[in-house]
Structure formats: structure tokens, C-alpha cells
N, C-alpha and C positions, 0 to 999 in steps of 0.2 A: 299707537299703540298696538301691540300683538297680543293676540287672545288664542289660546291653545284650544281647539274645538276638534273633540271626536265625536262621531257618530255611530251607533247602534242600533240597527234594525232589526225586526221581526218579521218574516212572512213578506217581504217586500216582493211588488211586482217590480218588473223591469221597467225604470222610468227616465233612463237620458238614452238620446240619441248617441251614435257613436262618436262622433267628435268630442261634444258636449262631456262623457263619460272619461272621455282621455284627459281631458283638464281637470274635471272636477277629482279624478283621482290621486293627483298628485297633490292637493290643496291642504288636505288633513287628514288623520287616521279614521277609516270606517271600517266595522265588521257588519257582516250580512249574516245573520242566522237564520238559517233555513232548514224546513223538515221535509226529509225525501217525500213524505205522502201529502204535502201542500200542494195543492193545483195553483193556487193565486202566484205563488213564486214563477210559474212559468207564463203568464200573461203581461204583455202581449204578445204572440207569438211569432212576430214580425222579428225578422235578425237585424232590424234597422235598430231597435233597442238594445241596451244593455245593464246587466247589473253594477254598482256599485261595490267597493269595498271587498277586504279579505271576508273569505266565507267559511263559516262553521257551519257544516252540516249535520242533521242530527238524525240519526238512525238510516245513515247511508254510507256504501262501500266506498272506496277510492274512485271508482271507476263512475260513480253518478254525483258528482258533485256538481252537475248544472241542475238546473229546475227540471221538475218531474212534470211529464206531460200526463200520465196516467195516475198522479195523485186525486185526492177527491178535495172538495171545498171546505168541507166538516174539518178536515185537518189544519185548516187555516185559525181554528180558536186557539186563543191564548194557552187554554187548558191543556191542550196537545204538546205545545211548546215547553211548557212547565213542565210537564209528567217527564218528557225527553231530557229536559237538563238535569232532573233530580237524579233520571236513571245513569245520566253519564258521569254527572260529577258527582255524586255521593258515595 
């Protein structure tokens, strides 16, 4: 039986090691929504870990599509994401 699975994450940290990330990436569609000011998306700082999914970056310029290390943990709140989503898509 085939099940079509999609994954949408908000403010997710880097969770998979490089080889696992590559394997996971092709399994099903993933969208990673991040806010440029959300510090949580930059942890762990080790280059051993990767994000998964196509990124939708809120309040980012084209050159800022990787996780911000200068953000603040309070920007991880869902209200920050909700406000930015409404501003972008309304």
C-alpha cells in the first residue's frame, strides 16, 4: 500500500546527519518554514547536521536562506511565524 506523506515544519532545528538527510530528502515532500530571526533553526551549530525540505523563509532576503545565528529564541514563538505568514500572504 502506498501512502502519500508530506511534512511541513515550523522553526525546526537541524535534525539529521548528512547521509541520513540525503536519504530522507527523496522519500516524500517536505517544506521547512523558517523565520530569519529564529535562533532555534541554527542549532545544533555543527556542520554534521542538516535541515530537510524545501525552505520557505519568512523575512529573509535571497542570500539569507540558511538559518540565522544572530536571531533570538523569542522569535521561535508561533505568534512570530503567524504574523509573518499573514503579512506575506495576505
